[in-house]
C-alpha positions in Angstrom: 1.6 15.9 8.1 -2.2 15.3 8.2 -3.5 13.8 11.4 -5.3 11.0 9.6 -2.1 9.9 8.0 -0.3 9.8 11.3 -3.1 7.8 12.9 -2.8 5.4 9.9 0.9 5.0 10.7 0.1 4.4 14.4 -2.5 1.8 13.6 -0.2 -0.1 11.2 2.6 0.1 13.9 0.2 -1.3 16.5 -1.2 -4.1 14.3 2.3 -5.2 13.2 3.6 -5.0 16.8 0.8 -7.4 17.9 1.3 -9.8 15.0 5.1 -9.7 15.5 4.8 -10.4 19.2 2.7 -13.4 18.6 4.9 -14.6 15.7 7.9 -14.3 18.1 6.7 -17.4 20.0 6.6 -19.4 16.8 10.3 -20.2 17.4 9.3 -22.2 20.5 6.7 -24.2 18.5 9.3 -24.9 15.9 11.8 -26.0 18.5 9.2 -28.3 20.0 8.5 -29.9 16.7 12.2 -30.4 16.0 12.8 -31.8 19.5 9.9 -34.3 19.0 11.4 -35.2 15.6 14.7 -36.0 17.2 13.1 -38.1 19.9 10.9 -39.9 17.5 13.8 -40.8 15.2 15.9 -42.0 18.2 13.3 -44.0 20.1 10.2 -44.6 17.9 9.3 -44.6 14.3 10.3 -41.4 12.5 7.4 -39.0 11.9 6.7 -38.0 8.3 5.3 -34.6 9.2 7.9 -33.0 11.6 10.4 -31.6 9.2 7.8 -30.0 6.9 5.8 -28.5 9.8 9.0 -27.0 11.1 9.7 -25.5 7.7 6.1 -24.1 7.6 6.5 -22.6 11.1 9.8 -21.1 10.1 8.1 -19.4 7.1 5.4 -18.0 9.4 8.0 -16.9 12.0 10.1 -15.1 9.4 7.4 -13.5 7.2 5.0 -12.4 10.0 7.9 -11.1 12.1 9.4 -9.1 9.3 7.1 -6.1 9.5 7.8 -5.8 13.3 11.5 -6.1 12.6 11.2 -3.2 10.1 9.3 -1.2 12.7 12.0 -1.7 15.3 14.7 -0.8 12.8 16.4 -4.1 13.5 16.7 -5.0 9.8 20.2 -5.2 8.4 21.7 -1.9 7.2 25.2 -0.7 6.4 25.8 1.6 9.4 29.3 2.8 8.4 28.0 6.1 7.2 24.3 6.0 8.2 24.9 6.4 11.9 26.5 9.8 11.6 23.9 11.3 9.3 21.3 13.9 10.4 17.6 12.9 10.8 16.8 14.6 7.5 19.6 12.9 5.5 18.6 9.5 7.0 14.9 10.2 6.0 16.0 11.1 2.5 18.1 8.0 2.0 15.4 5.8 3.6 12.7 7.3 1.4 14.6 6.1 -1.7 15.3 2.7 -0.3 11.7 2.3 0.9 10.4 3.1 -2.7 12.7 0.3 -4.0 11.4 -2.0 -1.3 7.8 -1.1 -2.1 8.4 -2.1 -5.7 10.0 -5.4 -4.7 7.2 -6.2 -2.2 4.6 -5.4 -4.8 6.1 -8.0 -7.2 6.4 -10.5 -4.4 2.8 -9.9 -3.4 1.6 -10.5 -7.0 3.6 -13.7 -7.2 2.2 -14.9 -3.9 -1.4 -14.2 -5.1 -0.7 -16.1 -8.3 0.9 -19.0 -6.4 -2.0 -19.1 -4.0 -4.6 -19.3 -6.8 -2.5 -22.1 -8.4 -2.5 -24.0 -5.0 -6.4 -23.8 -5.0 -6.6 -25.3 -8.5 -6.9 -22.2 -10.6 -4.5 -22.4 -13.6 -5.7 -19.3 -15.5 -4.2 -15.9 -15.9 -6.6 -13.8 -13.8 -6.1 -14.8 -10.2 -7.9 -11.7 -8.8 -11.0 -12.5 -10.8 -10.8 -16.1 -9.4 -10.6 -14.7 -5.9 -13.6 -12.4 -6.5 -15.7 -15.3 -7.9 -14.6 -17.5 -5.0 -15.7 -14.8 -2.5 -19.0 -14.2 -4.3 -19.7 -18.0 -4.3 -18.9 -18.2 -0.6 -21.2 -15.2 0.3 -24.1 -16.3 -1.9 -23.9 -20.1 -1.6 -21.8 -20.8 1.4 -18.8 -23.1 1.8 -20.2 -25.8 -0.5 -20.6 -23.3 -3.4 -17.1 -22.0 -2.9 -15.7 -25.6 -2.7 -17.2 -26.4 -6.1 -15.1 -23.6 -7.6 -11.9 -25.1 -6.4 -9.9 -27.4 -8.6 -7.2 -29.9 -7.7 -5.6 -28.6 -4.5 -1.8 -28.5 -4.7 0.0 -30.8 -2.3 3.7 -31.1 -1.3 5.7 -33.7 -3.2 6.9 -35.3 0.1 5.6 -38.5 1.6 3.4 -36.7 4.1 1.8 -34.6 1.2 0.2 -31.7 3.1 -1.9 -29.1 1.3 0.2 -26.0 0.4 -2.5 -23.3 0.4 -2.2 -22.6 4.2 1.5 -21.7 4.0 0.9 -19.6 0.9 -1.9 -17.8 2.7 0.5 -17.0 5.5 3.0 -15.7 2.9 0.3 -13.4 1.4 -0.6 -12.1 4.8 3.0 -11.5 5.8 3.9 -9.7 2.5 0.7 -7.5 2.8 1.6 -6.6 6.4 5.1 -5.8 5.3 3.8 -3.6 2.5 1.7 -1.7 5.0 4.7 -1.3 7.4 6.9 -0.1 4.6 4.2 2.4 3.5 4.0 3.6 7.2 7.8 4.0 7.2 7.7 6.1 4.0 5.1 8.4 5.5 7.2 8.7 8.6 10.3 9.6 6.5 8.3 12.2 4.6 7.2 13.7 7.9 10.8 13.8 9.0 11.8 15.5 5.8 9.1 18.1 6.1 9.4 18.8 9.8 12.9 17.6 10.7 11.4 15.9 13.9 13.4 13.1 15.6 10.3 11.0 16.1 6.5 11.0 15.4 
């Protein structure tokens, strides 16, 4: 396998390990929010924001920790037969499943990009052109010019009514990182098929 490709795999592994380690601590932030929610409901006025913030933190914890979970091999798999297979057989089966996963993640990424554009007030059919125009406006005219391109910003339908674009941005980042990690896994599987090595 070319050295540049294996360096790419190591870089993706390193990046997703760092993001995953940081996201790991999101569980404590979510627990703190839910603890505060319980206390405020029991002794004070209930807070409007706690349940939704906990949901947003759970999304970030799950989606940003997903690539690291794939890297560690701790994702769910049927191990009845898989555990006894050779490295090459595992790599062959993994290559097929990874291709299916790449297809699914590609569709999920497209949906996240469309949903993000909608949350920024774009209701057309060309979200990538909208992002390009938004970036161009930001670079040439600054935040004010970019702000003029935004439409009605989508809000949650709850009483607190937070903007939804931040959680959708986290979703885009998480799916993109997962796409990169799955691509790295595919490269690693192909390397195993070619060389029969146990690890790279």
